[in-house]
Structure formats: C-alpha cells, structure tokens
N, CA, C and O of each residue as an XYZ file, in Angstrom:
548
protein
N     -15.757    -58.283     51.257
C     -16.164    -57.659     50.026
C     -17.628    -57.338     50.077
O     -18.395    -58.018     50.758
N     -18.032    -56.298     49.357
C     -19.401    -55.960     49.252
C     -20.092    -56.804     48.183
O     -19.431    -57.420     47.347
N     -21.398    -56.828     48.216
C     -22.135    -57.557     47.164
C     -21.765    -56.967     45.796
O     -21.625    -57.711     44.825
N     -21.609    -55.670     45.711
C     -21.205    -55.034     44.455
C     -19.863    -55.528     43.948
O     -19.691    -55.832     42.768
N     -18.892    -55.599     44.902
C     -17.549    -56.146     44.522
C     -17.613    -57.558     44.052
O     -16.993    -57.913     43.049
N     -18.357    -58.383     44.762
C     -18.470    -59.786     44.389
C     -19.139    -59.928     43.049
O     -18.696    -60.718     42.216
N     -20.221    -59.162     42.820
C     -20.959    -59.250     41.601
C     -20.057    -58.757     40.430
O     -20.100    -59.355     39.355
N     -19.280    -57.733     40.603
C     -18.411    -57.259     39.519
C     -17.340    -58.291     39.219
O     -16.982    -58.497     38.060
N     -16.831    -58.932     40.244
C     -15.758    -59.878     40.036
C     -16.229    -61.149     39.375
O     -15.519    -61.720     38.547
N     -17.425    -61.602     39.730
C     -17.949    -62.873     39.245
C     -18.846    -62.724     38.019
O     -19.183    -63.715     37.372
N     -19.236    -61.480     37.697
C     -20.087    -61.220     36.508
C     -21.531    -61.517     36.760
O     -22.246    -61.850     35.814
N     -22.006    -61.419     37.973
C     -23.380    -61.650     38.343
C     -24.034    -60.343     38.762
O     -23.377    -59.308     38.878
N     -25.358    -60.412     38.990
C     -26.116    -59.260     39.470
C     -25.958    -59.200     40.991
O     -25.801    -60.230     41.648
N     -26.002    -57.965     41.549
C     -25.875    -57.797     43.004
C     -26.985    -58.553     43.742
O     -26.733    -59.183     44.769
N     -28.220    -58.487     43.213
C     -29.330    -59.127     43.896
C     -29.120    -60.671     43.938
O     -29.442    -61.326     44.929
N     -28.578    -61.219     42.844
C     -28.318    -62.616     42.809
C     -27.297    -63.018     43.911
O     -27.465    -64.023     44.602
N     -26.258    -62.208     44.039
C     -25.279    -62.442     45.071
C     -25.912    -62.402     46.424
O     -25.660    -63.273     47.256
N     -26.758    -61.374     46.671
C     -27.417    -61.184     47.952
C     -28.323    -62.411     48.281
O     -28.356    -62.878     49.419
N     -29.040    -62.908     47.273
C     -29.913    -64.069     47.531
C     -29.078    -65.283     47.898
O     -29.402    -65.984     48.857
N     -28.018    -65.545     47.160
C     -27.187    -66.728     47.446
C     -26.485    -66.598     48.810
O     -26.369    -67.577     49.547
N     -26.028    -65.402     49.132
C     -25.388    -65.182     50.447
C     -26.408    -65.435     51.569
O     -26.095    -66.075     52.572
N     -27.638    -64.919     51.380
C     -28.648    -65.117     52.389
C     -28.979    -66.614     52.519
O     -29.195    -67.112     53.624
N     -29.018    -67.326     51.378
C     -29.306    -68.749     51.422
C     -28.210    -69.519     52.128
O     -28.479    -70.574     52.702
N     -26.976    -69.024     52.102
C     -25.854    -69.651     52.802
C     -25.769    -69.201     54.269
O     -24.915    -69.670     55.022
N     -26.659    -68.290     54.659
C     -26.605    -67.799     56.014
C     -25.611    -66.662     56.246
O     -25.333    -66.293     57.387
N     -25.089    -66.121     55.173
C     -24.170    -64.992     55.290
C     -24.912    -63.699     55.245
O     -25.705    -63.477     54.329
N     -24.681    -62.817     56.219
C     -25.376    -61.545     56.231
C     -24.357    -60.442     56.009
O     -23.185    -60.553     56.369
N     -24.841    -59.404     55.419
C     -23.940    -58.270     55.194
C     -23.805    -57.473     56.484
O     -24.693    -57.474     57.337
N     -22.670    -56.793     56.601
C     -22.442    -55.958     57.800
C     -23.251    -54.681     57.619
O     -23.359    -54.166     56.507
N     -23.815    -54.173     58.699
C     -24.541    -52.920     58.631
C     -23.570    -51.788     58.181
O     -22.427    -51.709     58.630
N     -24.053    -50.970     57.327
C     -23.243    -49.885     56.796
C     -22.996    -48.835     57.865
O     -23.938    -48.384     58.517
N     -21.827    -48.467     58.040
C     -21.459    -47.379     58.949
C     -21.574    -46.058     58.208
O     -21.187    -45.972     57.042
N     -22.094    -45.037     58.853
C     -22.118    -43.752     58.145
C     -20.724    -43.268     57.808
O     -19.823    -43.297     58.647
N     -20.556    -42.831     56.600
C     -19.240    -42.384     56.171
C     -18.961    -40.984     56.673
O     -17.839    -40.696     57.090
N     -19.939    -40.115     56.646
C     -19.815    -38.730     57.088
C     -20.138    -38.684     58.577
O     -21.197    -39.156     58.991
N     -19.244    -38.124     59.386
C     -19.462    -38.005     60.809
C     -19.739    -36.552     61.185
O     -19.622    -35.640     60.365
N     -20.101    -36.373     62.423
C     -20.366    -35.011     62.938
C     -19.085    -34.201     62.941
O     -19.152    -32.983     62.775
N     -17.936    -34.801     63.120
C     -16.681    -34.047     63.030
C     -16.395    -33.504     61.665
O     -15.827    -32.421     61.530
N     -16.799    -34.276     60.596
C     -16.664    -33.792     59.277
C     -17.577    -32.601     59.007
O     -17.168    -31.626     58.375
N     -18.830    -32.688     59.495
C     -19.765    -31.599     59.379
C     -19.249    -30.322     60.056
O     -19.336    -29.226     59.502
N     -18.715    -30.496     61.258
C     -18.206    -29.365     62.007
C     -17.007    -28.747     61.284
O     -16.821    -27.531     61.314
N     -16.227    -29.553     60.662
C     -15.089    -28.994     59.859
C     -15.594    -28.099     58.772
O     -15.010    -27.044     58.524
N     -16.666    -28.481     58.109
C     -17.264    -27.626     57.052
C     -17.972    -26.421     57.661
O     -17.871    -25.320     57.121
N     -18.672    -26.599     58.752
C     -19.366    -25.463     59.367
C     -18.429    -24.391     59.845
O     -18.708    -23.200     59.700
N     -17.313    -24.806     60.418
C     -16.357    -23.841     60.979
C     -15.451    -23.243     59.964
O     -14.673    -22.341     60.272
N     -15.538    -23.749     58.697
C     -14.731    -23.090     57.608
C     -13.338    -23.653     57.437
O     -12.560    -23.134     56.637
N     -13.005    -24.702     58.168
C     -11.675    -25.351     57.975
C     -11.586    -26.020     56.591
O     -10.515    -26.091     55.988
N     -12.746    -26.509     56.105
C     -12.812    -27.159     54.806
C     -14.086    -26.740     54.147
O     -15.052    -26.384     54.823
N     -14.108    -26.774     52.850
C     -15.402    -26.545     52.157
C     -16.137    -27.889     52.133
O     -15.554    -28.954     52.334
N     -17.459    -27.784     51.874
C     -18.253    -29.021     51.779
C     -17.765    -29.901     50.655
O     -17.772    -31.126     50.769
N     -17.338    -29.278     49.562
C     -16.817    -30.055     48.434
C     -15.532    -30.793     48.869
O     -15.368    -31.963     48.523
N     -14.637    -30.160     49.600
C     -13.437    -30.805     50.071
C     -13.741    -31.976     51.001
O     -13.118    -33.033     50.903
N     -14.690    -31.784     51.890
C     -15.055    -32.883     52.786
C     -15.617    -34.049     52.004
O     -15.255    -35.197     52.263
N     -16.509    -33.776     51.035
C     -17.112    -34.809     50.158
C     -16.041    -35.542     49.378
O     -16.066    -36.770     49.301
N     -15.093    -34.808     48.794
C     -14.049    -35.433     48.025
C     -13.125    -36.303     48.916
O     -12.716    -37.398     48.530
N     -12.818    -35.782     50.103
C     -11.962    -36.532     51.009
C     -12.601    -37.866     51.424
O     -11.908    -38.877     51.544
N     -13.937    -37.864     51.645
C     -14.590    -39.053     52.090
C     -15.121    -39.918     50.947
O     -15.537    -41.053     51.180
N     -15.114    -39.414     49.751
C     -15.608    -40.164     48.598
C     -17.109    -40.242     48.564
O     -17.659    -41.245     48.109
N     -17.818    -39.180     49.046
C     -19.262    -39.167     49.019
C     -19.730    -37.913     48.259
O     -18.905    -37.132     47.785
N     -21.007    -37.732     48.152
C     -21.531    -36.551     47.460
C     -21.669    -35.396     48.416
O     -21.659    -35.575     49.634
N     -21.800    -34.196     47.852
C     -22.039    -33.036     48.691
C     -23.329    -33.147     49.421
O     -23.431    -32.670     50.551
N     -24.343    -33.766     48.823
C     -25.637    -33.948     49.469
C     -25.508    -34.829     50.700
O     -26.223    -34.634     51.682
N     -24.598    -35.798     50.652
C     -24.448    -36.713     51.828
C     -23.898    -35.918     53.028
O     -24.286    -36.186     54.165
N     -23.014    -34.960     52.794
C     -22.492    -34.129     53.853
C     -23.623    -33.287     54.428
O     -23.788    -33.223     55.646
N     -24.394    -32.650     53.576
C     -25.526    -31.849     54.051
C     -26.560    -32.693     54.758
O     -27.139    -32.253     55.751
N     -26.805    -33.891     54.272
C     -27.770    -34.802     54.940
C     -27.287    -35.143     56.359
O     -28.086    -35.143     57.295
N     -26.026    -35.426     56.522
C     -25.502    -35.714     57.852
C     -25.671    -34.510     58.802
O     -26.004    -34.668     59.976
N     -25.433    -33.310     58.258
C     -25.626    -32.114     59.050
C     -27.097    -31.972     59.484
O     -27.390    -31.616     60.625
N     -28.012    -32.260     58.543
C     -29.436    -32.185     58.838
C     -29.822    -33.222     59.885
O     -30.617    -32.928     60.778
N     -29.283    -34.409     59.793
C     -29.631    -35.460     60.760
C     -29.148    -35.146     62.143
O     -29.728    -35.608     63.126
N     -28.079    -34.357     62.240
C     -27.618    -33.941     63.578
C     -28.210    -32.590     63.994
O     -27.744    -31.988     64.961
N     -29.195    -32.123     63.300
C     -29.935    -30.908     63.668
C     -29.161    -29.633     63.442
O     -29.336    -28.682     64.204
N     -28.332    -29.566     62.455
C     -27.572    -28.364     62.133
C     -27.583    -28.129     60.669
O     -28.035    -28.988     59.913
N     -27.090    -26.967     60.220
C     -26.989    -26.684     58.842
C     -25.569    -26.129     58.543
O     -24.898    -25.560     59.405
N     -25.170    -26.324     57.317
C     -23.885    -25.739     56.894
C     -24.274    -24.567     56.021
O     -24.904    -24.746     54.979
N     -23.895    -23.337     56.448
C     -24.280    -22.145     55.753
C     -23.517    -22.049     54.424
O     -22.385    -22.518     54.311
N     -24.136    -21.453     53.454
C     -23.463    -21.210     52.199
C     -22.433    -20.138     52.396
O     -22.675    -19.165     53.111
N     -21.301    -20.295     51.782
C     -20.254    -19.244     51.903
C     -20.667    -18.116     50.918
O     -21.282    -18.364     49.881
N     -20.306    -16.890     51.287
C     -20.618    -15.753     50.386
C     -19.877    -15.876     49.074
O     -18.762    -16.394     49.011
N     -20.508    -15.400     48.052
C     -19.915    -15.486     46.747
C     -18.682    -14.534     46.654
O     -18.697    -13.398     47.130
N     -17.645    -15.064     46.025
C     -16.431    -14.239     45.778
C     -16.646    -13.312     44.609
O     -15.872    -12.378     44.400
N     -17.682    -13.559     43.849
C     -17.941    -12.773     42.621
C     -18.884    -11.651     42.932
O     -20.056    -11.696     42.557
N     -18.379    -10.618     43.630
C     -19.188     -9.478     43.915
C     -19.256     -8.549     42.713
O     -18.638     -8.822     41.684
N     -20.006     -7.446     42.833
C     -20.271     -6.569     41.719
C     -18.970     -5.972     41.205
O     -18.783     -5.850     39.995
N     -18.062     -5.595     42.114
C     -16.826     -4.916     41.677
C     -15.947     -5.954     40.899
O     -15.357     -5.607     39.876
N     -15.867     -7.185     41.374
C     -15.094     -8.167     40.668
C     -15.615     -8.411     39.271
O     -14.845     -8.486     38.314
N     -16.960     -8.538     39.152
C     -17.602     -8.747     37.853
C     -17.366     -7.556     36.944
O     -17.173     -7.716     35.738
N     -17.380     -6.334     37.533
C     -17.124     -5.115     36.741
C     -15.749     -5.148     36.147
O     -15.554     -4.800     34.982
N     -14.782     -5.570     36.952
C     -13.401     -5.608     36.440
C     -13.288     -6.673     35.346
O     -12.533     -6.478     34.393
N     -14.002     -7.779     35.449
C     -13.982     -8.830     34.448
C     -14.525     -8.238     33.059
O     -13.973     -8.463     31.982
N     -15.615     -7.496     33.212
C     -16.221     -6.938     31.985
C     -15.297     -5.909     31.366
O     -15.130     -5.884     30.147
N     -14.694     -5.058     32.185
C     -13.850     -3.953     31.684
C     -12.487     -4.434     31.204
O     -11.824     -3.718     30.454
N     -12.044     -5.632     31.615
C     -10.721     -6.115     31.278
C     -10.625     -6.496     29.816
O      -9.525     -6.460     29.264
N     -11.699     -6.854     29.166
C     -11.726     -7.275     27.778
C     -10.829     -8.469     27.498
O     -10.382     -8.674     26.370
N     -10.567     -9.263     28.548
C      -9.803    -10.519     28.377
C     -10.791    -11.639     28.149
O     -11.963    -11.522     28.507
N     -10.314    -12.750     27.542
C     -11.215    -13.898     27.342
C     -11.857    -14.359     28.656
O     -11.206    -14.422     29.699
N     -13.092    -14.663     28.576
C     -13.779    -15.087     29.836
C     -13.234    -16.439     30.356
O     -13.232    -16.701     31.559
N     -12.784    -17.267     29.434
C     -12.196    -18.541     29.930
C     -10.983    -18.253     30.812
O     -10.763    -18.948     31.804
N     -10.183    -17.219     30.454
C      -9.034    -16.861     31.284
C      -9.472    -16.281     32.612
O      -8.907    -16.604     33.657
N     -10.478    -15.427     32.572
C     -10.962    -14.814     33.802
C     -11.568    -15.906     34.718
O     -11.368    -15.887     35.933
N     -12.287    -16.823     34.131
C     -12.865    -17.883     34.922
C     -11.808    -18.741     35.563
O     -11.958    -19.148     36.715
N     -10.712    -19.034     34.827
C      -9.633    -19.835     35.380
C      -8.946    -19.143     36.528
O      -8.641    -19.768     37.544
N      -8.693    -17.824     36.376
C      -8.078    -17.081     37.425
C      -8.959    -16.977     38.699
O      -8.448    -16.929     39.818
N     -10.273    -16.944     38.498
C     -11.163    -16.816     39.639
C     -11.535    -18.166     40.239
O     -12.137    -18.245     41.310
N     -11.160    -19.236     39.520
C     -11.449    -20.618     39.999
C     -12.911    -20.983     39.812
O     -13.439    -21.759     40.608
N     -13.585    -20.467     38.809
C     -14.969    -20.850     38.513
C     -15.058    -21.205     37.023
O     -14.074    -21.107     36.288
N     -16.217    -21.606     36.608
C     -16.491    -21.889     35.172
C     -17.043    -20.679     34.508
O     -17.604    -19.818     35.186
N     -16.914    -20.564     33.199
C     -17.554    -19.438     32.481
C     -19.054    -19.362     32.719
O     -19.611    -18.266     32.792
N     -19.706    -20.486     32.838
C     -21.169    -20.504     33.101
C     -21.442    -19.828     34.432
O     -22.457    -19.146     34.571
N     -20.566    -19.995     35.415
C     -20.736    -19.372     36.737
C     -20.645    -17.840     36.555
O     -21.421    -17.095     37.154
N     -19.701    -17.388     35.733
C     -19.569    -15.963     35.494
C     -20.841    -15.421     34.798
O     -21.290    -14.329     35.149
N     -21.417    -16.123     33.856
C     -22.603    -15.703     33.213
C     -23.788    -15.616     34.201
O     -24.532    -14.636     34.224
N     -23.929    -16.663     34.998
C     -25.010    -16.714     35.972
C     -24.930    -15.597     36.991
O     -25.935    -14.975     37.333
N     -23.678    -15.342     37.487
C     -23.464    -14.346     38.523
C     -23.728    -12.952     37.932
O     -24.271    -12.087     38.619
N     -23.346    -12.727     36.656
C     -23.584    -11.469     36.022
C     -25.095    -11.198     35.928
O     -25.531    -10.066     36.134
N     -25.870    -12.199     35.627
C     -27.301    -12.053     35.588
C     -27.896    -11.730     36.977
O     -28.810    -10.917     37.115
N     -27.338    -12.403     37.988
C     -27.833    -12.209     39.357
C     -27.523    -10.762     39.818
O     -28.305    -10.157     40.551
N     -26.392    -10.234     39.382
C     -26.009     -8.896     39.797
C     -26.631     -7.792     38.906
O     -26.421     -6.601     39.136
N     -27.376     -8.209     37.919
C     -28.055     -7.247     37.057
C     -27.124     -6.459     36.190
O     -27.378     -5.283     35.927
N     -26.038     -7.073     35.727
C     -25.175     -6.363     34.801
C     -25.955     -6.071     33.516
O     -26.750     -6.902     33.075
N     -25.731     -4.873     32.899
C     -26.526     -4.500     31.753
C     -26.400     -5.472     30.620
O     -25.350     -6.080     30.410
N     -27.500     -5.615     29.878
C     -27.528     -6.460     28.737
C     -28.136     -5.732     27.576
O     -28.421     -4.538     27.666
N     -28.341     -6.439     26.475
C     -28.903     -5.854     25.313
C     -30.396     -6.188     25.257
O     -30.949     -6.766     26.193
N     -31.070     -5.797     24.089
C     -32.519     -5.986     23.983
C     -32.922     -7.475     24.049
O     -34.063     -7.800     24.378
N     -31.982     -8.358     23.735
C     -32.311     -9.779     23.743
C     -32.135    -10.414     25.114
O     -32.366    -11.614     25.268
N     -31.727     -9.628     26.120
C     -31.613    -10.149     27.463
C     -30.259    -10.748     27.745
O     -30.060    -11.322     28.815
N     -29.300    -10.634     26.806
C     -27.957    -11.144     27.035
C     -27.163    -10.178     27.838
O     -27.245     -8.968     27.624
N     -26.385    -10.690     28.770
C     -25.510     -9.789     29.526
C     -24.350     -9.401     28.705
O     -24.102     -9.988     27.651
N     -23.610     -8.404     29.167
C     -22.410     -7.927     28.452
C     -21.380     -9.068     28.287
O     -20.648     -9.116     27.298
N     -21.342     -9.953     29.245
C     -20.394    -11.042     29.184
C     -20.713    -11.970     27.997
O     -19.826    -12.346     27.231
N     -21.968    -12.319     27.868
C     -22.365    -13.245     26.766
C     -22.172    -12.541     25.406
O     -21.691    -13.159     24.456
N     -22.535    -11.289     25.315
C     -22.424    -10.558     24.081
C     -20.966    -10.437     23.678
O     -20.668    -10.477     22.485
N     -20.051    -10.293     24.615
C     -18.680    -10.147     24.337
C     -18.077    -11.427     23.800
O     -17.196    -11.413     22.939
N     -18.567    -12.518     24.322
C     -18.057    -13.839     23.883
C     -18.728    -14.332     22.604
O     -18.310    -15.330     22.017
N     -19.759    -13.629     22.186
C     -20.489    -14.025     20.974
C     -21.421    -15.187     21.216
O     -21.784    -15.876     20.263
N     -21.825    -15.436     22.448
C     -22.735    -16.516     22.758
C     -24.127    -15.949     22.687
O     -24.414    -14.891     23.247
N     -25.012    -16.679     21.975
C     -26.366    -16.237     21.813
C     -27.176    -16.578     23.051
O     -28.369    -16.280     23.110
C-alpha cells in the first residue's frame, strides 16, 4: 500500500505515516514511471490521442507530454477538425449550438473560440455570429 492508502485507511496524515514507517525501517518503493516511451510513440504515430493515452494510464495529459519531452521528442498537435467551411455550415444551419457541438464532439465554448480564431464576422460589440445567435453576451 502507498502512504496515501494507509493514511486514508487509518485516518492519519501521509507525512505522519511516512515518519512512522521510516522510524520502523520501512522504506517506500521507488516510483516507476507510469508513462513509457511506447505510450508516447502511440500518441506520436496517431494510433491514440494524447487524451486516450492519459485516460488509459490514469495520468494527466501533461504527464504524457512530459515523458515525451524527457525522451527528447514532441507530440505534435493534431490539426483542428473545425475548419472555416465546417464553422460556416454551423452558422448557416441555424440549429442549436449545443446540438452542433455534440455532433462535432466538442463543447460550445470550443465552437465560440474557434469562430473567433477563424475571424467569423461579429457585431459592434465584438461578439461572433455564434454568440449573437445563442443570445450570449
């Protein structure tokens, strides 16, 4: 068991458990890296997304990128699926943005952000057509 597991089970603080274990001559096992180079290669080659690798291993996305960095490589960002034509169709469809976001597999906030990045026309207040249509200020 880890110090955290013992502390949760016994109702003590992790540091207290660590001090008592050290006093008894018990040492913790060195932590093995959870993310391996094979996991990084899986993400780099496109077999899995970084999010899928992180979810599978139970770590954060940053941990996967950190492992790549430590091995002297980078995982390139995948190109956005929300190109100008896709966003144009979303605006012209006059369907609820929540429905469009669900179909595209993104959040409505992502649609708003991408519309701003693509320079979709807005009003005098700087709101994009998407925000104006939803009534969001």
